[in-house]
VEXDOTI-862966 format. One line per field, with one value per residue (C-alpha): residue number from 1; x, y, z. Coordinates in nm, 4 decimals, decimal comma, m for minus. Layout:
BEGIN
nr: NUM; ...
xx: X; ...
yy: Y; ...
zz: Z; ...
***
This chain:
BEGIN
nr: 1; 2; 3; 4; 5; 6; 7; 8; 9; 10; 11; 12; 13; 14; 15; 16; 17; 18; 19; 20; 21; 22; 23; 24; 25; 26; 27; 28; 29; 30; 31; 32; 33; 34; 35; 36; 37; 38; 39; 40; 41; 42; 43; 44; 45; 46; 47; 48; 49; 50; 51; 52; 53; 54; 55; 56; 57; 58; 59; 60; 61; 62; 63; 64; 65; 66; 67; 68; 69; 70; 71; 72; 73; 74; 75; 76; 77; 78; 79; 80; 81; 82; 83; 84; 85; 86; 87; 88; 89; 90; 91; 92; 93; 94; 95; 96; 97; 98; 99; 100; 101; 102; 103; 104; 105; 106; 107; 108; 109; 110; 111; 112; 113; 114; 115; 116; 117; 118; 119; 120; 121; 122; 123; 124; 125; 126; 127; 128; 129; 130; 131; 132; 133; 134; 135; 136; 137; 138; 139; 140; 141; 142; 143; 144; 145; 146; 147; 148; 149; 150; 151; 152; 153; 154; 155; 156; 157; 158; 159; 160; 161; 162; 163; 164; 165; 166; 167; 168; 169; 170; 171; 172; 173; 174; 175; 176; 177; 178; 179; 180; 181; 182; 183; 184; 185; 186; 187; 188; 189; 190; 191; 192; 193; 194; 195; 196; 197; 198; 199; 200; 201; 202; 203; 204; 205; 206; 207; 208; 209; 210; 211; 212; 213; 214; 215; 216; 217; 218; 219; 220; 221; 222; 223; 224; 225; 226; 227; 228; 229; 230; 231; 232; 233; 234; 235; 236; 237; 238; 239; 240; 241; 242; 243; 244; 245; 246; 247; 248; 249; 250; 251; 252; 253; 254; 255; 256; 257; 258; 259; 260; 261; 262; 263; 264; 265; 266; 267; 268; 269; 270; 271; 272; 273; 274; 275; 276; 277; 278; 279; 280; 281; 282; 283; 284; 285; 286; 287; 288; 289; 290; 291; 292; 293; 294; 295; 296; 297; 298; 299; 300; 301; 302; 303; 304; 305; 306; 307; 308; 309; 310; 311; 312; 313; 314; 315; 316; 317; 318; 319; 320; 321; 322; 323; 324; 325; 326; 327; 328; 329; 330; 331; 332; 333; 334; 335; 336; 337; 338; 339; 340; 341; 342; 343; 344; 345; 346; 347; 348; 349; 350; 351; 352; 353; 354; 355; 356; 357; 358; 359; 360; 361; 362; 363; 364; 365; 366; 367; 368; 369; 370; 371; 372; 373; 374; 375; 376; 377; 378; 379; 380; 381; 382; 383; 384; 385; 386; 387; 388; 389; 390; 391; 392; 393; 394; 395; 396; 397; 398; 399; 400; 401; 402; 403; 404; 405; 406; 407; 408; 409; 410; 411; 412; 413; 414; 415; 416; 417; 418; 419; 420; 421; 422; 423; 424; 425; 426; 427; 428; 429; 430; 431; 432; 433; 434; 435; 436; 437; 438; 439; 440; 441; 442; 443; 444; 445; 446; 447; 448; 449; 450; 451; 452; 453; 454; 455; 456; 457; 458; 459; 460; 461; 462; 463; 464; 465; 466; 467; 468; 469; 470; 471; 472; 473; 474; 475; 476; 477; 478; 479; 480; 481; 482; 483; 484; 485; 486; 487; 488; 489; 490; 491; 492; 493; 494; 495; 496; 497; 498; 499; 500; 501; 502; 503; 504; 505; 506; 507; 508; 509; 510; 511; 512; 513; 514; 515; 516; 517; 518; 519; 520; 521; 522; 523; 524; 525; 526; 527; 528; 529; 530; 531; 532; 533; 534; 535; 536; 537; 538; 539; 540; 541; 542; 543; 544; 545; 546; 547; 548; 549; 550; 551
xx: 3,0184; 3,3163; 3,5562; 3,4195; 3,0629; 3,1689; 3,3346; 3,1348; 3,0762; 3,3455; 3,2565; 3,3187; 3,6287; 3,7749; 3,7577; 4,0218; 4,2565; 4,6057; 4,6798; 4,4060; 4,4756; 4,2825; 4,3694; 4,4314; 4,6976; 5,0496; 5,2800; 5,5590; 5,8707; 5,6854; 5,5784; 5,6333; 5,8303; 5,6133; 5,7236; 5,7000; 5,3592; 5,1819; 4,8567; 4,8609; 4,5138; 4,4796; 4,2175; 4,2725; 4,1804; 4,4550; 4,7160; 5,0612; 5,3304; 5,5084; 5,2119; 5,0137; 4,9212; 4,9815; 4,6610; 4,5608; 4,5438; 4,1999; 4,0383; 3,7536; 3,5342; 3,2269; 2,9194; 2,5887; 2,5557; 2,4069; 2,6918; 2,9217; 3,2737; 3,5734; 3,7066; 3,3702; 3,3272; 2,9859; 3,1443; 3,3308; 3,0691; 3,0520; 2,7396; 2,4802; 2,3619; 2,5216; 2,2901; 2,4008; 2,4457; 2,6486; 2,5638; 2,5381; 2,7512; 2,5314; 2,7081; 2,5331; 2,6293; 2,7659; 2,6307; 2,2741; 2,0160; 1,9887; 1,6172; 1,7004; 1,9919; 1,7969; 1,4866; 1,6997; 1,8479; 1,5119; 1,3832; 1,6769; 1,6861; 1,8849; 2,1652; 2,2259; 2,2531; 2,6000; 2,7762; 2,7065; 2,9672; 2,9580; 2,9308; 2,8861; 3,1716; 3,1626; 3,4575; 3,6020; 3,3125; 3,0462; 2,7160; 2,4677; 2,2276; 1,9114; 1,9835; 2,0329; 1,7071; 1,5274; 1,6573; 1,5493; 1,1964; 1,1619; 1,2645; 1,0224; 0,7447; 0,7811; 0,7857; 0,4812; 0,2856; 0,3671; 0,2037; 0,5076; 0,4559; 0,5368; 0,8160; 0,9925; 0,9597; 1,1204; 1,3974; 1,4723; 1,4785; 1,7047; 1,9392; 1,9745; 2,0625; 2,3194; 2,4812; 2,5708; 2,6950; 2,4011; 2,3644; 2,0676; 1,8099; 1,4506; 1,2138; 0,8398; 0,5832; 0,2067; m0,0552; 0,0003; 0,2905; 0,6604; 0,8985; 1,2573; 1,4583; 1,8369; 2,0086; 2,3904; 2,4290; 2,2458; 2,3798; 2,2981; 1,9652; 1,7814; 1,6963; 1,3492; 1,1895; 0,8588; 0,6796; 0,3161; 0,2016; m0,0702; m0,1222; m0,0906; m0,0258; 0,0384; 0,3583; 0,5798; 0,8351; 0,9003; 0,9044; 1,1736; 1,3815; 1,3705; 1,4825; 1,7782; 1,8732; 1,8649; 2,0647; 2,3334; 2,3425; 2,4041; 2,6668; 3,0195; 3,1580; 2,9193; 2,9830; 2,6680; 2,6988; 2,4072; 2,3843; 2,3835; 2,1181; 1,8973; 1,9442; 1,8485; 1,5490; 1,4298; 1,4614; 1,2547; 0,9785; 0,9771; 0,9658; 0,6471; 0,4451; 0,5622; 0,2145; m0,0225; m0,3836; m0,5344; m0,3143; m0,4419; m0,8038; m0,7412; m0,5649; m0,8628; m1,0931; m0,8727; m0,8438; m1,2218; m1,2569; m0,9968; m1,1650; m1,5006; m1,3426; m1,2070; m1,5641; m1,7027; m1,7616; m1,7251; m1,6159; m1,9328; m1,8982; m1,5305; m1,6143; m1,9068; m1,7031; m1,4168; m1,6473; m1,8143; m1,4808; m1,3452; m1,6592; m1,6272; m1,2607; m1,3369; m1,6174; m1,3841; m1,1240; m1,3928; m1,4932; m1,1287; m1,0816; m1,3768; m1,2236; m1,4661; m1,3329; m1,2260; m1,5347; m1,7562; m1,5071; m1,5382; m1,9167; m1,9396; m1,6844; m1,8842; m2,2065; m2,1318; m2,0344; m2,3368; m2,5615; m2,4423; m2,5040; m2,8548; m2,9183; m2,8243; m3,0638; m3,3471; m3,2857; m3,2841; m2,9536; m2,8160; m2,4944; m2,3729; m2,4692; m2,3151; m1,9758; m1,9945; m2,0546; m1,7916; m1,5308; m1,6026; m1,5579; m1,2161; m1,0878; m1,2026; m1,1288; m0,8499; m0,6241; m0,3066; m0,4317; m0,5728; m0,2434; m0,0506; m0,2964; m0,2852; 0,0933; 0,1281; m0,0940; 0,1069; 0,4349; 0,3152; 0,2189; m0,1360; m0,2183; m0,1128; m0,2859; m0,6106; m0,5998; m0,5273; m0,8044; m1,0450; m0,9526; m1,0203; m1,3570; m1,4555; m1,3535; m1,5455; m1,8540; m1,8301; m1,8220; m2,1117; m2,3148; m2,2673; m2,3480; m2,6408; m2,8059; m2,7930; m2,8983; m3,1856; m3,3363; m3,2647; m3,4601; m3,7429; m3,7867; m3,7924; m3,4341; m3,3828; m3,0456; m2,9791; m2,7540; m2,7250; m2,5115; m2,2183; m2,2174; m2,1794; m1,8341; m1,7030; m1,3615; m1,1366; m0,7822; m0,5871; m0,8266; m0,8395; m0,4607; m0,4244; m0,6912; m0,5168; m0,1879; m0,3597; m0,5227; m0,1858; m0,0266; m0,2937; m0,2899; 0,0857; 0,0214; m0,2369; 0,0208; 0,2687; 0,5326; 0,8587; 0,8462; 1,1219; 0,9024; 0,5813; 0,6863; 0,7866; 0,4649; 0,2615; 0,4243; 0,3756; 0,0024; m0,0249; 0,1423; m0,0949; m0,4070; m0,2654; m0,2071; m0,5511; m0,7243; m0,5365; m0,6273; m0,9849; m1,1209; m0,9132; m0,8416; m1,1744; m1,0106; m1,1916; m1,1456; m1,0074; m0,7278; m0,6535; m0,6353; m0,4043; m0,1596; m0,1589; m0,1050; 0,1763; 0,3559; 0,3051; 0,4715; 0,7523; 0,8347; 0,7920; 1,0547; 1,2854; 1,2571; 1,2963; 1,6158; 1,7468; 1,6773; 1,7581; 1,4224; 1,0899; 0,8720; 0,5492; 0,5890; 0,6257; 0,3403; 0,0598; m0,0363; 0,0081; m0,2709; m0,5198; m0,6665; m0,7305; m0,9382; m1,2915; m1,4873; m1,7551; m1,8219; m1,8611; m2,1042; m2,3308; m2,3401; m2,4589; m2,7119; m2,8637; m2,8966; m3,0619; m3,3190; m3,3967; m3,2054; m2,9927; m2,8724; m2,7375; m2,5848; m2,4024; m2,2709; m2,1365; m1,9794; m1,8226; m1,6801; m1,5385; m1,3800; m1,2280; m1,0780; m0,9352; m0,7763; m0,6418; m0,4740; m0,3119; m0,1946; m0,0699; 0,1410; 0,2904; 0,3515; 0,5284; 0,7541; 0,8326; 0,9053; 1,1558; 1,3235; 1,3278; 1,5845; 1,7973; 2,1277; 2,1243; 2,3594; 2,4945; 2,3071; 2,1836; 1,9655; 1,6696; 1,6865; 1,7044; 1,3929; 1,1771; 0,9261; 0,8031; 0,9669; 0,7208; 0,7980
yy: m8,1468; m7,9212; m7,8376; m7,4806; m7,6020; m7,8633; m7,5939; m7,5042; m7,1481; m7,0275; m6,9589; m6,6309; m6,7783; m6,8459; m6,4794; m6,4050; m6,6702; m6,5175; m6,6621; m6,4557; m6,0841; m5,7787; m5,5616; m5,2827; m5,4844; m5,3453; m5,5324; m5,7440; m5,5373; m5,2150; m5,3124; m5,0409; m5,1843; m5,2205; m5,1595; m5,4301; m5,4429; m5,2387; m5,3989; m5,5274; m5,4034; m5,0221; m4,7796; m4,5788; m4,2723; m4,3291; m4,0555; m4,1757; m4,2004; m3,8738; m3,6607; m3,6834; m3,3404; m3,2832; m3,3374; m3,0577; m3,1643; m3,2640; m2,9488; m3,0820; m3,3902; m3,4037; m3,2761; m3,1015; m2,8024; m2,6104; m2,6767; m2,3744; m2,3953; m2,4679; m2,1143; m1,9494; m1,7512; m1,6262; m1,3489; m1,2069; m1,3002; m1,0881; m0,9104; m1,1620; m0,9687; m0,6873; m0,4869; m0,3969; m0,0335; m0,1270; m0,1074; 0,2538; 0,3409; 0,4489; 0,6024; 0,6770; 0,9427; 0,7764; 1,0322; 1,0200; 0,8580; 0,4847; 0,5207; 0,7190; 0,4992; 0,1769; 0,3194; 0,4182; 0,0706; m0,0990; 0,0913; m0,0315; m0,3553; m0,6252; m0,6245; m0,2494; m0,2358; m0,1632; m0,4429; m0,4548; m0,3342; m0,5572; m0,3169; m0,5679; m0,8164; m1,1495; m1,3589; m1,4971; m1,7360; m1,4724; m1,4939; m1,7704; m1,6658; m1,8084; m1,6167; m1,2889; m1,3416; m1,4234; m1,1040; m0,9084; m1,0487; m0,9776; m0,6163; m0,5805; m0,7336; m0,4705; m0,1890; m0,3131; m0,3823; m0,0306; 0,1295; 0,2008; 0,2221; m0,0805; 0,0949; 0,2018; m0,1512; m0,2945; m0,0331; m0,1314; m0,5031; m0,4373; m0,2315; m0,5097; m0,7683; m0,5489; m0,4516; m0,8201; m0,8554; m1,0425; m0,9478; m1,0235; m0,9910; m0,9183; m0,8209; m0,8331; m0,6733; m0,7078; m0,6218; m0,9287; m1,1171; m1,0417; m1,2500; m1,2180; m1,4169; m1,4352; m1,5860; m1,5847; m1,6329; m1,7494; m2,1030; m2,1451; m2,2247; m1,9284; m1,9148; m1,7796; m1,7049; m1,5467; m1,4203; m1,3304; m1,0237; m1,1504; m0,8500; m0,4754; m0,2217; 0,1497; 0,2266; 0,4867; 0,4571; 0,0992; 0,2118; 0,4715; 0,2105; m0,0212; 0,2648; 0,3314; m0,0358; m0,0314; 0,2925; 0,1305; m0,1748; 0,0413; 0,2571; 0,1375; 0,2851; 0,0902; m0,2822; m0,4795; m0,8552; m1,0854; m1,1809; m0,8172; m0,7319; m1,0154; m0,9002; m0,5401; m0,6581; m0,8685; m0,5676; m0,3576; m0,6191; m0,6465; m0,2731; m0,1472; 0,1366; 0,4793; 0,5886; 0,3974; 0,3165; 0,6002; 0,8502; 0,7185; 0,7520; 1,1070; 1,1905; 1,0676; 1,2913; 1,5981; 1,5257; 1,5203; 1,8387; 2,0229; 1,9087; 2,0391; 2,3816; 2,3819; 2,3645; 2,6376; 2,4746; 2,6461; 2,5204; 2,3175; 2,1525; 2,0845; 1,9011; 1,7108; 1,5954; 1,4893; 1,2872; 1,1190; 1,0265; 0,8821; 0,6721; 0,5466; 0,4640; 0,2586; 0,0736; m0,0046; m0,1408; m0,3569; m0,4970; m0,5593; m0,7535; m0,9742; m1,0513; m0,8539; m0,7447; m0,3845; m0,3120; m0,3491; m0,1630; 0,1426; 0,1071; 0,1051; 0,3862; 0,6172; 0,5878; 0,7839; 1,1181; 1,0948; 1,0119; 1,3177; 1,5400; 1,4020; 1,4456; 1,8135; 1,8518; 1,6817; 1,8943; 2,2120; 2,3218; 2,6289; 2,4632; 2,3295; 1,9648; 1,9044; 2,0117; 1,7431; 1,4675; 1,6090; 1,6119; 1,2495; 1,1544; 1,3219; 1,0776; 0,7789; 0,8645; 0,6327; 0,9021; 0,6989; 0,4000; 0,6292; 0,8108; 0,4828; 0,3300; 0,6200; 0,6403; 0,2708; 0,3239; 0,6252; 0,4355; 0,1344; m0,1148; m0,1602; m0,4832; m0,3410; m0,0122; m0,1896; m0,3869; m0,0775; 0,1247; m0,1650; m0,1664; 0,2089; 0,1555; m0,1056; 0,1249; 0,4103; 0,1942; 0,0942; 0,4610; 0,5398; 0,2530; 0,3637; 0,7304; 0,6553; 0,4302; 0,7050; 0,9832; 0,7794; 0,7165; 1,0773; 1,2083; 0,9640; 1,0862; 1,4518; 1,5668; 1,8862; 1,8527; 2,1171; 2,0186; 2,3829; 2,4500; 2,3281; 2,6590; 2,8657; 2,8300; 3,1142; 3,2344; 3,2500; 3,2231; 3,2182; 2,9797; 2,7487; 2,7425; 2,6526; 2,3835; 2,2413; 2,2188; 2,0463; 1,8054; 1,7183; 1,6721; 1,4326; 1,2487; 1,1967; 1,0460; 0,8089; 0,6991; 0,6181; 0,8557; 0,9338; 1,2356; 1,4047; 1,4127; 1,5390; 1,9055; 1,8963; 1,7334; 1,9788; 2,2724; 2,1015; 2,0628; 2,4307; 2,5254; 2,2998; 2,4597; 2,8128; 2,7501; 2,5943; 2,8811; 3,1461; 2,9884; 2,8855; 3,1521; 3,4520; 3,3880; 3,2054; 2,9095; 2,5774; 2,3497; 2,0660; 2,2794; 2,4365; 2,0946; 1,9605; 2,2516; 2,2300; 1,8531; 1,9048; 2,1310; 1,8705; 1,6088; 1,8481; 1,9445; 1,5845; 1,4645; 1,7487; 1,6571; 1,2854; 1,3443; 1,5705; 1,3028; 1,0030; 0,8455; 0,7582; 1,0415; 0,8948; 1,0375; 1,3869; 1,3721; 1,1449; 1,3394; 1,6741; 1,5994; 1,5496; 1,9045; 1,8538; 1,5361; 1,5719; 1,5187; 1,7839; 1,6836; 1,3225; 1,4095; 1,6299; 1,3735; 1,1128; 1,3557; 1,4266; 1,0567; 1,0021; 1,2705; 1,0970; 1,3540; 1,0972; 1,3186; 1,5870; 1,3200; 1,1570; 1,4944; 1,5685; 1,2237; 1,2671; 1,5965; 1,4169; 1,1533; 1,4288; 1,5953; 1,2654; 1,1906; 1,5477; 1,4937; 1,1678; 1,2981; 1,6220; 1,4386; 1,2091; 1,4939; 1,6992; 1,4048; 1,3460; 1,7154; 1,7072; 1,3959; 1,5565; 1,8103; 1,5657; 1,4746; 1,0972; 0,9971; 1,0556; 1,1412; 0,7836; 0,8313; 0,9634; 0,6662; 0,4373; 0,5987; 0,4905; 0,2259; 0,1490; 0,1281; 0,3579; 0,6834
zz: m5,8491; m5,8788; m5,5997; m5,5726; m5,5333; m5,2771; m5,0538; m4,7390; m4,6239; m4,3907; m4,0303; m3,8476; m3,6836; m4,0252; m4,1166; m3,8525; m3,9764; m3,9643; m4,3052; m4,4640; m4,4680; m4,5728; m4,8645; m4,6087; m4,4290; m4,4185; m4,6506; m4,5108; m4,4518; m4,3664; m4,0147; m3,7543; m3,4643; m3,1571; m2,8061; m2,5469; m2,3898; m2,6642; m2,7760; m3,1264; m3,2175; m3,2193; m3,3503; m3,6611; m3,4503; m3,1969; m3,1634; m3,2679; m3,0063; m2,9459; m3,0438; m2,7142; m2,5850; m2,2126; m2,0160; m1,7727; m1,4098; m1,2922; m1,1529; m0,9504; m0,9439; m1,1536; m0,9665; m1,0090; m1,2358; m0,9434; m0,7007; m0,6476; m0,8013; m0,5818; m0,6216; m0,5455; m0,2240; m0,1192; 0,0848; m0,2175; m0,4750; m0,7905; m0,9016; m1,0136; m1,3161; m1,5081; m1,7368; m2,0877; m1,9828; m1,6774; m1,3097; m1,1878; m0,8883; m0,6004; m0,3051; 0,0209; 0,2680; 0,5810; 0,8264; 0,6945; 0,9239; 0,8759; 0,7902; 0,4744; 0,3706; 0,4125; 0,2432; m0,0569; m0,0909; m0,0487; m0,3497; m0,5620; m0,7585; m0,5801; m0,8384; m0,7966; m0,4194; m0,2827; m0,1012; 0,2727; 0,5155; 0,8187; 1,1098; 1,3931; 1,3569; 1,5390; 1,4249; 1,1036; 1,0560; 1,1170; 1,3001; 1,2389; 0,9655; 1,1323; 1,4534; 1,2668; 1,0810; 1,4071; 1,5702; 1,2640; 1,2782; 1,6497; 1,5992; 1,3086; 1,5174; 1,7904; 1,5359; 1,3455; 1,6637; 1,7844; 1,4807; 1,2627; 0,8879; 0,6730; 0,4837; 0,8032; 0,9419; 0,6287; 0,6491; 1,0100; 0,9245; 0,6278; 0,8466; 1,1045; 0,8372; 0,6663; 0,9952; 1,0427; 0,6853; 0,5297; 0,1642; m0,0638; 0,2104; 0,1167; 0,4029; 0,3443; 0,5765; 0,5705; 0,8288; 1,0488; 0,8883; 0,8644; 0,6582; 0,5457; 0,2925; 0,2698; m0,0335; m0,0122; m0,3877; m0,6950; m0,6507; m0,2804; m0,1206; 0,0354; 0,4045; 0,4829; 0,8187; 0,9171; 1,2248; 1,2946; 1,4881; 1,7204; 1,9412; 1,8984; 2,1691; 2,1473; 2,3379; 2,1750; 2,4569; 2,3498; 1,9871; 2,0616; 2,2467; 1,9442; 1,7196; 1,9496; 1,9300; 1,5497; 1,5485; 1,7655; 1,5403; 1,2337; 1,4057; 1,3176; 1,6405; 1,8649; 1,8954; 1,9730; 1,9555; 1,8872; 2,2531; 2,3588; 2,1004; 2,2260; 2,5856; 2,5043; 2,3045; 2,5972; 2,8285; 2,5876; 2,5856; 2,9653; 3,0307; 3,1903; 3,0415; 3,1607; 3,2731; 3,5045; 3,4193; 3,6234; 3,4379; 3,1041; 3,2179; 3,3385; 3,0108; 2,8065; 3,0120; 2,9708; 2,5988; 2,5599; 2,7668; 2,5585; 2,2375; 2,3602; 2,4229; 2,0655; 1,9288; 2,1532; 2,4919; 2,8300; 3,1711; 3,2317; 2,8935; 2,9682; 3,2895; 3,1364; 2,8368; 3,0643; 3,2892; 2,9912; 2,8320; 3,1569; 3,2030; 2,8472; 2,9021; 3,2133; 3,0367; 2,7467; 2,9907; 3,1486; 2,8100; 2,7204; 3,0436; 2,9498; 2,6107; 2,3903; 2,0499; 1,9969; 1,7892; 2,0961; 2,3108; 2,0847; 2,0797; 2,4578; 2,5009; 2,2699; 2,4711; 2,7960; 2,6291; 2,3983; 2,6950; 2,8899; 2,5893; 2,5444; 2,9190; 2,8941; 2,6006; 2,7882; 3,0987; 2,8866; 3,0365; 2,8608; 2,7402; 2,4079; 2,4305; 2,0882; 2,2233; 2,4925; 2,2360; 2,0019; 2,2776; 2,3570; 1,9927; 1,9763; 2,2350; 2,0276; 1,6644; 1,5375; 1,3982; 1,4464; 1,2456; 0,9777; 0,9223; 0,9146; 0,6667; 0,4225; 0,4551; 0,3651; 0,0622; m0,0562; m0,0201; m0,2206; 0,0516; m0,0697; 0,1127; 0,4480; 0,3717; 0,2856; 0,6098; 0,8198; 0,6548; 0,7011; 1,0692; 1,0852; 0,9193; 1,1789; 1,4631; 1,3080; 1,2593; 1,6247; 1,7298; 1,4956; 1,6374; 1,9967; 1,9310; 1,7013; 1,9593; 2,2206; 1,9816; 1,8430; 2,1861; 2,2840; 1,9863; 2,0540; 2,4117; 2,3043; 2,3144; 2,1137; 1,9451; 1,6810; 1,3894; 1,2807; 1,5863; 1,3824; 1,2004; 1,5183; 1,6780; 1,8892; 1,7800; 2,0863; 1,9494; 2,2759; 2,4500; 2,1508; 2,1109; 2,4791; 2,4387; 2,1328; 2,3206; 2,6134; 2,3688; 2,2115; 2,5547; 2,6765; 2,3434; 2,3885; 2,7333; 2,5862; 2,3295; 2,6092; 2,4790; 2,6507; 2,8790; 2,6793; 2,3668; 2,5276; 2,5250; 2,1590; 2,0429; 2,2524; 2,0765; 1,7409; 1,8111; 1,9016; 1,5740; 1,3813; 1,5293; 1,4852; 1,1146; 1,0748; 1,2565; 1,0600; 0,7280; 0,8030; 1,0400; 0,9278; 0,5592; 0,5044; 0,3281; 0,3079; 0,6107; 0,3978; 0,2513; 0,5899; 0,7523; 0,4816; 0,5169; 0,8971; 0,8847; 0,6334; 0,8772; 1,1488; 0,9296; 0,8331; 1,1904; 1,3026; 1,0558; 1,1574; 1,5261; 1,4590; 1,2593; 1,5356; 1,7975; 1,5671; 1,6493; 1,4893; 1,3603; 1,5019; 1,8560; 1,7096; 1,4590; 1,5793; 1,8918; 1,7158; 1,4670; 1,7511; 1,7292; 1,3568; 1,3861; 1,2399; 1,5605; 1,5042; 1,1420; 1,2519; 1,5311; 1,3225; 1,0454; 1,2948; 1,4439; 1,1038; 1,0362; 1,3760; 1,2849; 0,9526; 0,7474; 0,5725; 0,2872; 0,5175; 0,7379; 0,4498; 0,3332; 0,6802; 0,7101; 0,3665; 0,4908; 0,7935; 0,5682; 0,3506; 0,6566; 0,7758; 0,4394; 0,4242; 0,7612; 0,6533; 0,3155; 0,4711; 0,7298; 0,4660; 0,2219; 0,4860; 0,5622; 0,1945; 0,1360; 0,4186; 0,2759; m0,0702; 0,0409; 0,2361; 0,0756; 0,0974; m0,1842; m0,5297; m0,8471; m0,8616; m0,5553; m0,7562; m0,9879; m0,6873; m0,5408; m0,8329; m0,7387; m1,0886; m1,4301; m1,6008; m1,4244
***
């Protein structure tokens, strides 16, 4: 065995024997002198001494990708998204009403809204975001419960948030739920709060007080702290109604009497319709005190006027029994909810509009049920009620104008309006009936077109008065459309159905529905025409008013 064959394989330790070197080792005499303390083994990727680049100072510790940078400030945050064409500059006129300014910004995309100018300043830290959102929801709750449209409620909520410097706020209003979300920036968690409207009550005095509070919050010359705003809001909620219960009952009777005169009634009919409406009002209050739903309240309230009309027909009294029933229906028709529902639908709040119109349908079915029960038994016992009487209405312009103004006045009392607005809405109702009578009775124009034009003028003048008084337009428009409500068409449609003439009844009810929709669209169109000529900003305002991308 040779010496090479007798040699054992070397172990791993032997490979690092200092006597055995690699062919890549530096020859003797070319060693680079090492400094004291430098490790002998270095990587071939190590940077030679003298070539180290200066390291930047550590900026900030490593954290989450979603945490905001150290130099980021939510108060002075840049625009979150810049389109390829740039962000258009939208300027708003400072002296325009806050309703128009807030409505314009609500219709903009979030990235194109101008930065908020904090009107109500607290301190350097600013107000607590949850408290501002809570105040906003409470204000929106009072407005929505008072019958204000969804778009105006959102505009008021948006105005309150921006007055306290909260940017990126998105209010959302449905029929019974209000919510608002505030996101300081794209890298911070949003804060969302909501509130449910449990109870509704018609009180336009309270509605006007809330509008004054919002107007003061958006006024840069009026300082209203959060505590002061909460105190004023509590006072508004505690305020009693301006009119007592007996005044409301008397107003409902006078409203029914005035409506009966509009359709050709005389003094006896006026008194009978007033008595029937007051009895129905008291019965409805009794049912409300026992906790019955509003559907049954409307059913019970519709029975006394119909019963008096049937009693006149059975007694063969030479009066217009149909005018008595028609006057009683005028006091019950839900014109306020109908206008609000159609307005929400026209402004794009379809869920709220559907709920409001469904509520109107239930109220209307309740009225139909109460009247039909009375008319059915009246026809069975021999009551002679003539549906053709709808075609014979005596034209008494001065008497009818006075009756229409009385109807608007009493309607304003039922809506709990401020005494300073009653005169204006009374005059507006007289103008509405004058225009309707001139177009329908004199010019022989269809009642639907005449009603739409008259309601349009009501909406136009209502917006003009609301801008002059810096208040809501509802107190100036809702009561003024009272003379235009389709009470007679509703009654004769029900009478035809009670006499087994279903086709004629459906035609008359369809006519009543057309008149109601004409009123709602006319009021909304008049308001939009007025806003069309308002100067609320720069050339970008029309682009900001677009609700969809396709138009």
